[in-house]
N, C-alpha and C positions, 0 to 999 in steps of 0.2 A: 524454450516455451512451452508450457503446458498441455497434454492433449487431452480433447475431453471428446466423447461419444453421444453424439445426439440422434436416440432411437425417438421418431416422432412420425407423422405422416409428412409427403414427400416436400410438399409448400410450406407446412412450419416448421420443418426441418432446416429450408434455408433459409427463412427469417430468421432462427436462430442463431445459423450458422455467420450470418450476415451481422448480426450486432455482436457477435464473440468474436470474427477473424481476426480483429487486433490485439486480441491479447491470448489467443489458444490457438493452437491445430487444431481442426477439428474434422472428423470423421461422421458422415452420416448415415443413418442407416434406416429401412423403413418397417423392418417384421421383426418379428423374436429371432427370428433364426440368424437372421444376418448379424444383430447385438453378440451371440455366440462364437460366430465367426470372426468379428472384427475385436475381441477382444482378446481372443489366444493372437491374432497376426497383428493388431497395432498394438496393444499393452498399453491403454489406454490412463492416464492419471484418474480423470473424473468419469463420473457415466449421468448423465440425463436423459431420464427418459418421461414418456408421454404417459399420462393415465386415460388420455382418453382417447388413444389409437384403438381402431378396431384388428390391428394387424399383430398386437404388443399386448401379448399378456404382462405388465409390468411386474406385477407380483412373484409369477411362478422366475421370470427372470432373474430376478435381485435374489429371490429365494436360491433359488439353482443353478444359477449360472454363476452367482458372482458371491454369495455370503456363503455358500457350503465351497468356494474353489478357495483352497490356501492361496493363491495367486493376487486374486481381489477381493477377499475378506474384508481389506481394512480401507479398500477403495471408497471415496466419497461420493453419495448417490443423490443427484437432487431429481424430484419428482415435478413435473408440470401438471398440474389437475383444474380445468374448467369449473369444478364445483365440488371443492374436497369434503368428504363429508366427516363427522368423527370417527367411522369404520377408518377411514383412509389414514386419520390423523394418528390414529391407534395402531395401523399397519406400518405407516413409517417411522414412529419409535420402535417396534418390533424389529423393523429390518436397521435400523440404524440409518435410516436417510434422512432428508428433509425435504419440505414440500413448497413450491412457490406457486402460487394462482395465477392463471391465467384466466383475461389480457393482463399481463404484466408491464411495470415501466423497463423499458433497455437498459437506462442504467442499474435499475437493481437488481435486473438479471447479471448482467458483470459484477457490481458489489458480490452476489453471492458466489457467484464462480468465482471468483478471487479469492473469497475468503477461503472456500473450498480448497483452492490450489495451494494457499499459503497456511494450510492444515500441513502439507504432506513435507515440507521442508521443516529439518529438525531447529531447534529454538538456536541452537549455536551457532547452526550457519547462516541465521539471521540476526545474530548480536552484534557488535565489533565488542570484542573480547577485553578491552583496554577501556573503554565507558557504560560501556552493557547498556548502549542507546543501538536502537536500530539501527542497521546501515540504511547507507543513503538510497540505495535500490526500492526497500522494503518500504523507508518512511514516503519516499515519491507516491510510491501506489495507494499508501492512504491519503496524501495530499491530494491527489487525481479524482479520489472517490468525493473529495469535500470539493475541489476545484472548480466543476461547471455549473452548481448548486451554491455558492454561496461567495457574495464577497470577502476579500482578506488582501493579510498580506505575508508574501513571502519574503523569510531573513534567513543569509547566511553570515556566521559567525566566524571568524577566526584568532584563534588562541595563539600566540607564539614567544619564543623567547629570542631574545636578543642577542644571548653568547649559545653558544655551542652546547647543548646540552648530551649526557649519554643518554643510553636507550631506557635504562630503570628509571631515572628523573622525567624525561619526555612521557612516560605512559602515566608515572605519577604526577605529572601536570597536566593530560591529558583527560584522565578521570577527575581531579577536583576540579576541573573548568565545566567538565559536562556536566557535577552535581550543581555546580554554582550556576550556569544556563540553564537548566531544569526546573532549579528553583525559582531563577525570577522569570519564567515563561507559567508557571503553574498559574498566575490568577487568570492569565488570557486564556485557559483550555487550552493551549498552542499543541500542534502536532511536532515533536521534536525527535532529531533522529543525527548521525556522524555521515558526512562526506568521506573525511579522513582523520587520520588520530585528534586534531586540534581544528576541526574545520566543521563545525555544526550545520545542521538544515533544518528549518522548520515552519508551520503557515500558521497566522492566527486570523482565525475566522472571526468573522464579521467586525473585523477592525482596519480600514484603509485610512484614516486621519493620519497624516504625516506628523504634526505635531506630537502625537501619541504615539508612534515608532519611533520618531527621533528622541523622544524623553527618556523611554523606556533603552533605546540603546547607550544613551551617554549614562544611566543608571547601570549599565550592564557593564559597561567598561571600566567605572567607577569601580562598584564591585569586584571585578578581578584585580582591577589594581590594587586594591585595600588590602586582599586577599595574599598575591604573591609578592607585593613591590611594585613600585612604577616603573624602576629602573632596571627593572628583571623582563619586565611580560608585556608583547604590546598585545592590542586587542582591536581589531579592525569589525565592524558591523555594519551590511549592505540591505535592505528595505527593498522591495517592489512591490505595488499596488497591484492587485485584480481587482477590479471595481465592476466586473463581469460585461466589460468591453475586451478584455486579452482574448485572441483566438483559439492559443492554446497554452497548456502547460509548459512548452517548451520555450517560447515566447517569453513567458514571466520567468523562468529560470534564470534565460541571457540576459534579462533586462535584471534580474537581481545581480547577478554575476558582474554587470557592469557598472553599481552600485560599488560592490567590492573592488572593483580596480581603480574605480575613483580614489577611495580610502587610500589605497597603495598609491596612488600620484601624489594625495594630498599630504602625507605621510602616515603615523601609528596614532590608533588609540582615536580612530576615529569613527563615526556613525555617517552613513550617507545613502538617502532614499534618490532612488531612479525614477 
């Protein structure tokens, strides 16, 4: 879990901490000297600092304690300001920081902080080496940004071989299958990633009609079979609709996982909507 220092007036810091605590380890400070102390003790991943606080000279903190320090020079910084001026915007650029205006949408704050946190992770660690798609955990982060605000459909795709395949053959299948799945979801502007070598996860925003999803699932199955051969490869596609009534993303994923289980129970080369 990334660690973030929140430098703001006590009450404001507590509110921000409550917003971010499910995704970040939060550390609160209320003055400039506290920021310097916590930087060395806590070694945070991100600094979130208020431009409104009378106790904190945010420009001095960023310039002297962060950007001139070899250990923190590249650390992402987010400045919160009630009324950012053009001069503030210019200062933020010079200090390689970003500004978010107060009052802010809590979801937007979480999204911005998560975007900064992802920047800390090397691209090679975020991508599956075979398919070149984002791994499941990073794909799910992107889906969860959209999930609370937009209806849509979560899907899982499993592609497998009927006969045992050597590792090189398995990797070749996974890479090619990823290309096919990515091409087929392009028209939907879907978020797509890989859960395992040949198990893909994605989210189609704004589309939750069963008929559309099932039609696409069957088309995908047919396309993969045409490329690899029906007797060599099987495909399962499971769908779960987020109609803005699904309580959490975890509930949606579990529903989609049940749809994939139904495919396994019914046989191979099946699309199922749960």
